[in-house]
N, C-alpha and C positions, 0 to 999 in steps of 0.2 A: 447699317443693319435697320434689319427689317422690324415692321410694326412688331410682330410677334416675338423677335428677340428682343425687343425693347419693354414691353409687359412683362419678360421674363427675367429680366436685369441683366441681360447679358450685354457685356461682360461686368459693368460696373453702373450701369444706370440706376438701378433702384433702391431700395429702401436695404438690403441685405449685405452683409460685411463678409461675405464668403464666396469667391477667395476675397481677400483684403488686397487693396491694390497699390501699397506703398511698397517702393523698392526696396528700401534700406532706411536703417535709425540710427542714429549716433546721438552717445551722452556728451555733450558740449560743456556741461558746468555741473560741479557736487560738492555740495559743501562737506568739506572734512576735517573738520574742527568743532563745529558747536556741537557739545554733549548734549546725550538724551536721558540714560541712566547718570542718577547722582552717582558722587564720589561715595556718599553714606550710604545708596543703596547698594554698593557694589561690595564694601568692605563689611557690609552687614552680611550680604549674600555668602562671601569668602570666609569670613571669620577672623578678618584682618583687625584686628583693634589695637589701635593706640601704634600701627606702622605705617609709615607713612612713607618706605625706603621705596615702595614701588608705586606710587602716584601717577609716577610718568607712565610706565608700562602700563597702568590700569586702563588711563584713559586712552590709548592709543589701542588696548583690545577693545573700548568703549565704542569706539568709533568704527572700528570693524565690524562689529557686533550690530551695530545701529543698520551699517548697509545692508550688512548681510540678512536683516529680519524686511528692509525694503525690497531687496531683490527678491526674496521669497515669495512677499505677498503683491509685489507691486504696487505699495502704496509710497508714499512719502511722509517720513517724520520730519526730514528738512527738504525744502522745495529743491527740486532737480531739472534743468533744463535739456531740452531735446531737440534735435532737427530729425525731420522724417521729410524722406526724396521721393520722388513720385515721376513716373514715366510718362510721356505722352497718351499712352493707352487708356490714361486716367480721365481724358477729356470726352468718352464714349455716350456722356450723355449732357442735357442743360436741366437744371443746374449742375455744377460738378461736385460730384460727393469725394472728398480724401477721407480716407479712413486714415484711423490713427491708432496705435498700439494700443494693446487693454490697460486700462487704469483700475484701480479700486475705487469704487465709489465710497462718497464719504457720508451718505446719510442724510446730507441736510440737503433739502431741495432748493433754497435760495442758494445754496453756495457751488458754484460749478467745480470740478475736480481738476481743471486745468485752465491756465488763462494762456489765451493764444498770440503770442509775442509779434508776430510776423507771418505771413503768405506772402509769395513773390515766385519767380519764373527766370530763368537764361532766356534771353532772345537770340535772334538767327544773327547778331551782328558777328564779325569775324576781329577780335575775339570778342564771344557775347558779353552782353553787359546785364546785371542784374537789377530788375525791376520789382520794388515791394509794393503789393497792392493796398489802396486805404481799405482801413476797417470797414466803411461801410458798403464793400462789395463781399464781406462773407460775413458766416457766423459760425460757432461752434453749437452742434445739435451733440446735445447730453443724452440724450436716449440712444442715441448709434456711435457715442463716441467719434465723431467724424466734423471734419469742416465740411460746411458748405459754401459753394462760391458760385455769385450767381452766373459768373462766366469769366473766361478767360478770353485774350485776344489771340489771332493768329500767328502772331510775331514768336510763339514759343519756339526755341529749339530743338529741332528736330534730329540735330548729331546727335545731342548728350542722352546717355542711357536716363538718368535721371534729372529732368531740368526745372521741375517744381519742386519748392520746399516749403514746410511749414516747422517756425520754432514756437516749442511751448513749452512754459514752466508748470510743473505739476502743482498742486497746493498742499500743505500741510495737512494729515490726515488725522480726523479727530480720533482715530482707531489707536493711534501711537499711547494715546493716555488710557486707554482700558487697561486694565490690570492683568488680563489674562494675556497679552500682548507684552508687557513688561517683564511679566515672570519668565514667560518665554525666551525674551532677549538676557534675562540675568541666567538662565541655565545655559545659554548658548556659550554668555560670556564664562561661565565657569567650566564648560567643557573646553573652551580656548585656554583657560587659564592653567587646567590642570594638563593638557595634552598638547607640549610646546614642541614635538616632532610628527612628523607625517608618515612615522610607521611605528608598528605594536608588534608583540612579541606573542600574544595571545589572540583568540577569535573577538571581535568584538562583537555585541547585539545592543541595538537601541533600547533604551529604559523605556517600558510602559508611561504612557502618557510625559513623552518629551516633547523636545522643540515642536517638530511637525504635528504631533497631534495637537498642542495648543494654536499653531497659527493654522492649520488647515480649515476651519471652519471660516476663516476670513479672507481666503485666498481666492480671486477669481474666478469662476468657471467661464474658461472661453469656446464658444460654441462654434 
């Protein structure tokens, strides 16, 4: 890579996150049991007073609602763990910058939105052996949502598509307690409760000031 290309950040050497240099992302652990909206909030919303016959169903709807809100906003109401994979083209510059998927910031400067669980790579052995880097060799850059690694060894596997990985866990976001976010959750849960089929006889229109309208200001803008 020429000096000019390096100064311009080609292909992944500068502060820019465009293009992202990860190959794929997979979700490896997600809480599917911890509630967010209380049963009292739900029954008040649905006007189901003194009726406990549907409590199990309502709890399952609540979990689906919580996960849908998390997916829409890219924030964690309950922590989620991911694994990100990178190819060797990510090693175009030193130190190595490994972009991560966009996450919603938590507005607390002393609290990072993610916790980096591990950074590692597969070596050139046959079969390859996975090596985990010591935490002193990397840090999380909150300003760019990426991990910066001091250096990576030359023994990284050159045959694998994505021999470098980062495992991270998102931190529960304080936005989840905002009344506007919870009201959007209750609206969505009401929709799921009232519409238990994927078909309709008439034309559906989104109601004014519906779920998307309430949540849109909190959705990260990815540049």
